[in-house]
C-alpha positions, 0 to 999 in steps of 0.5 A: 512352903518348898516342902509343901510344893514338893510334896504336892508334885510328888503326890500328883506324879505318883497318883497319875502314874498309878492311875495310868497303870490301873487304866492300862491293865483294865484296858488289856483285860478288856481287850481279851474279853473282846475276843469272845462272842457278842452278847446277843449281837451286842458288844459288852458296853452296849449290853451294860448300858441297856441293863443299866437303863432297865434297872433292877431291884435284884441287882440292888439286893445282890450288890448293896444287900449282899443277899447271896453272901448272907447264905453263909451268915458269918461270912456274909456279915464279915463281908458286909463290914468290909464292903461298906467299911471300904466305901466309908473309908474312901471318904477318910482317904480324901480326908487324909490326902487333904491333911497331907497336902493342905496341912490340916483336916477340911473345915466342915461342919460336923466333922467331929462325927465323921472322925468318930465314924472313921475310926470306928470303921477302921476298927471294925474292918480290922476285926472283920479281916481278923475273922477272915484270916481265922476262917482261912488259917485257923478254922481252915475252911476246906473251900478256901485256898491258902498260900501267899496269893490269898494272903496278899490282900489281907496284908494290904488291908491290914497295912492300910488300916494301920497307916490310916490310924498312924497318920491320924495320931501323928497329925494330932501330935504335930497340931498339939491336939488334945485327946478327944472321944471322937477319935479314941484310937488316934488319941491313944496312939498319939498318947503312946508316941507323945515323947517324939517332939514336934519334928518327930511327929511331922516326920511320923505324919508324912511317913504314915501319910505316904505309906497310906498313899502308896499302899492304896495306889498299889492296891488299886494297880494290883486289884485288876491283876488278881481275883480281887478284880471282882470288886469292879467286875462283880457289880457289872456281872450281876447287872448282866445277870440273865432275866429269862428263867434260869432253867432255859439254856441258850438256843442254838441256831442249827440252820445258820449256814455261816456258823463254823462251830456249835458249842464252845471249842475254844475260849473265844467261843464263850460270850463276852458275858461268860468271860466276865464271869471269869473276872468276877470270880472271887474264889471263895469256893462256895460253888465247889463246896456245895457241888455234888461232884466235888463232894464225892471225889470226882475231879470237877470243881466249879471254882477251879473251872472258872479260875482255869478258864480265866487264867487260859483267857489271860494267857491266850489274850496276851499271846493274841494281842501281844499285850502283857496282862501284868502291869508293871511286867517286871517279875512276871513269868514269861512264856509258857501256859497253864495246862491240866496235867495228868497229876489231877486224875491220878490224885483223884483215882488213888483216893478211897471213896467212903467220904463226902468231902471236897478236900480230895478235889481241891487237892487234885485240881491244885495239883493238876493246874501247872504252868508249863514253860514250853506250852504255847497259850494259843496251842493249848486245847480248851477241851483236854488242855484246860478242861478234861472230858472227865470234868465236863461229864461229871456235872449234874447241872444241879445249879447249886453252884450258881445259887450260891455264887455271890457275884452271879457266875453261871457255871452250868451253861458253860458245861453245856456249851462244852458238851455241845461242842463234844457231841455236835462237832467231835461226836464225843460222848461217854458210851453209856450216854451215847447209847441212851442218845441212840435209843431216844433217836430210834425209839423215843426213850433211853431204854430203846423199848418199842414206841408202841409200848409207851401206853402199856402202863395203863393196862399193866397197872389197872386202876381200881374200879369202885364201880364197873361202869364208873368212867372216871376210873379210866385213863383216856387218851386225847382221842378218846377224850378230845375235850379234856381240860388237862394233858397228863404228860407222862414222860419216858420214866412214867411210861416205861420204868416199872418203879415209876409207873406206880407213880403214874398210876397214883397220879391218875387215880388222884386226878380221877378222884378229884374229878379232873378232866384229863387225858394222856397222848398215849403212844403219840407222846415223845420224850421231852428232850431234856436229857439230850439237851443237857448232854449237848445233843441240841439237834435231838432236843430241837427235833423232839421239842418241835414234834411235841409242840406240833402234837400239842397244837394238833390237840389244843392243849392248854394245860399240862401236868407232869410228874417229872421236874425235868420234863416240867422245866423243859416244857415250862421254860424251854418249849416257849422258844420252840413254838409253845404258846405263851398261854399254855400253863404247865404244872408239876403234879405236886402243884396240882395236887396241893391245889386239889387238896386245898380246894377239898376235892382231894380228902386225906382221910386215912392215917399214914404213920410215917416219919417223912423227910422230903428230898428236893429235886434240883429242877423243881426247887432251884430251877423253878422255886417249887418248895412248898407245894410238895410240903403242903401235900405231905402236911395235909396227910394225917400221921405224917411227921415231916422233918427236914434234912440239914441240906434242903430247899435251895441248898438241897443236894442233888441226887446225882441223876441230872444233866443226863447222869441218870444214864451214865455210870459213876466210876469215880469216888463215891456215888452221889445218890449214896451221899444224899441218902446218907444225909436223909438217913441222918434224920432217922426217917421211915420214908424219904419222899420225893417228887421226881422219878430220877430222884426216886430211883436214886434214893431207892438204890441208895437205901439198897446200898446202905442195906436199909430198904426194909425200914426206910422206903422211898416214895413219891409225894403222890404215892403218899397222898394216894395212901391217905386218900384211898387207904391203900 
C-alpha cells in the first residue's frame, strides 16, 4: 500500500515536471516565431484556425496518407510503420501506466486482441528502425546526416521499445501468467527470465516500468528542442500550405509608404508561416538530393538553408526575448552564434566538377556552418552571415525541393524574398544579371535589341505559302486581325533568339494549318516579367505586368497561347493579381497542339523515325502539372519511339535556366545543363524533345559540350509535329 502511494505520487511529480518543461520549451519557440511578420495580417493561431475550418483532403493525404514520403517507396513504407506504430503505442503506454499504478492491465473486453496488436506493433517499429539505421549508416545515403545528433532519437526509440517488452514480460512473471499466443514476445522473454522469482519479477517490472516512463518523458522534452519538433509542427505546416497556385509569388505592395523594407533582410522579415517551415524540417535531405545546384557542386543546399535559418532564428530569438531555447538549460552552449564561414566556399571551390553528386555540397555546408563563441546573434547578418549571396543566386527556382518535401516546406519563396532585398534595398545583383535587367528596362528584352525589331521574326522566317493568295499563311498582328480568337504571345525568346524563332515559326504554321484564328501583338508585345520577378526585381515585373494587361484589355484578349512555360506561368498564375480578367484562358502551345491533334484538325501524316526522350520543363510540369499534352503530341507522330529518362515528370531535373539563371553564367562546379543532358543521353535518344525555349537552348548547348550534336538533336515538340504534318 505504501509503495503504491509513493509510486503514484512519484509518477505524478515526474510527469507534471516533464509536461511543464515541454510546455515551456514549446512556448519559447513560439515566442521566437512571433517575431516574424503576420500571415496576411493574421497571427499564426488565427491563420491555423481558419485553415482548420476550411478542411482539406490534401492535408489528410499528406499527413495520414504520407503521400509525399511515398515518393521514395522504401523510406515511405518505413516511416508509415513508425508513424502509425507510435500512434498505436500511445494506447500501449496508457496500458503500461495503468499496470504500474493499479497492479494489472485494465479489465477491457477484447484485451487479448489489443495485447497481440501491441506486441506486433513493437516488433514492426523495431524492424523499421533497424532499416532506418541501415539506410543512414549501412547504405550511407548521401542526403542523410550522420553523427550523434541524428542517432539520439534512434536510441530513444530502441530503448523505448525494449522497455515496453521488458515491462510486459516482468508483469507476466509477477502475476504468474502462462505463455500466450496473444503475447508471443513478452511470453518468450518471461520464459527467459523465469528463474528470477516473485521478488525479482516485481523489481524487474518496476525498473522496466520507470525506465519506460522516463524514456518517454525525456523524449517528450527533447522533441521540440530537435529536428523531431516536426512531429508537432509538420501537420500544422501542411495545414497552412498554400492554396493558391504554386507558381504565384507573393505580391509586394510597392505603394506602401509605411514600408521600411522590401524582401527579407533579417530573419524577422520572414512571415510566421515561413518560420514554421524552419521548425517543421525533418532534415531528411530529400530536397537537397534533387536540387540541381546541390547536385552540380554549388554551395546551395535547400535542407541546409532551412536548418541554418532555424538555428539563426532560435539564437536570435533567445537573444531578443532573453529566454533560453534549451530546457533544462544546463549543458547547453552559452553565448556565441552560428555563422557561415569562409571554409564552405573554399571547400566547394577546390573540388573537380565532373560528377553529378550532392556529397561535395553536403560536406561544404557541414564545414561552413560553425559556432563562433564571440559572435552575437543579433549582429549576425542574414545575407552574408547565414546565407551567402552565392547560395542565394544559385537557385534555379525549379521547385523540385518543394515537390519532394514531406512536411510542406516552401524554399523558393524564401530565396526570392532574399533576392528582393538584395535587388530592391541594396542594389546588389550579379553583373550579368544586372545587364539583363537593364536591357529589359530599356528595350523590353534581355539582349537590349531594339524594341522595334520584336516582330522582325515574321519577315525573317517567311512561312511557306502553298498558294500565293492563301491568307492563312500570314502571321497577322492584332491590328491586322482585330477579331482574332487566340493571341499568340511570342515572348522575347521567340521573337529575338535565332534558335527559338524556328519554334515560333513552327507554332504559327501549325495554327494556320489547323485553321486557328490567331494574331500576335507584334512590336506592342513586352516581356512577361518572369525573369525580373525571379531575380528579385519586383518593381520591373509589376511595371511589365501592368503594361501587358492594359494591352490585353485594349484588344479584348480572351485566349492566349505561348510557347514559353515561364511566360505561361506568369500569365496564368500571376497576372490575375495585376488585373488580368479571370475569364482569360491561358494555354501552353503543347496543350493547344494536343487538343488540335485530338480533334483531327492537325494530321500527323508523315513518319518521323526518331528515338525521342522528352525533358519536362519545371515551369510547365511541377509548376502547372502539364505532363501529358507534350507526350500526347509526340505519341501521335508516326515513327516516334518515346522513351523516358530516369528522372522525368515531377522528378525531372531542371535544365539550369530557371530563376533568371538563363542570363547568368555558371562559374562553379558542373554546368547544370550538362548534367541534365547526360541524363538524357543515358537512354540513347536521337532527339531530346522539350517544350520551353530555355530548355531547348540549354539542352542544345549540352549536346555540344558532349560533342554529340551531330547524332543527337534538340527539338521543340512543335518542331517535331511540324515535320510530321508538313513532311519537312
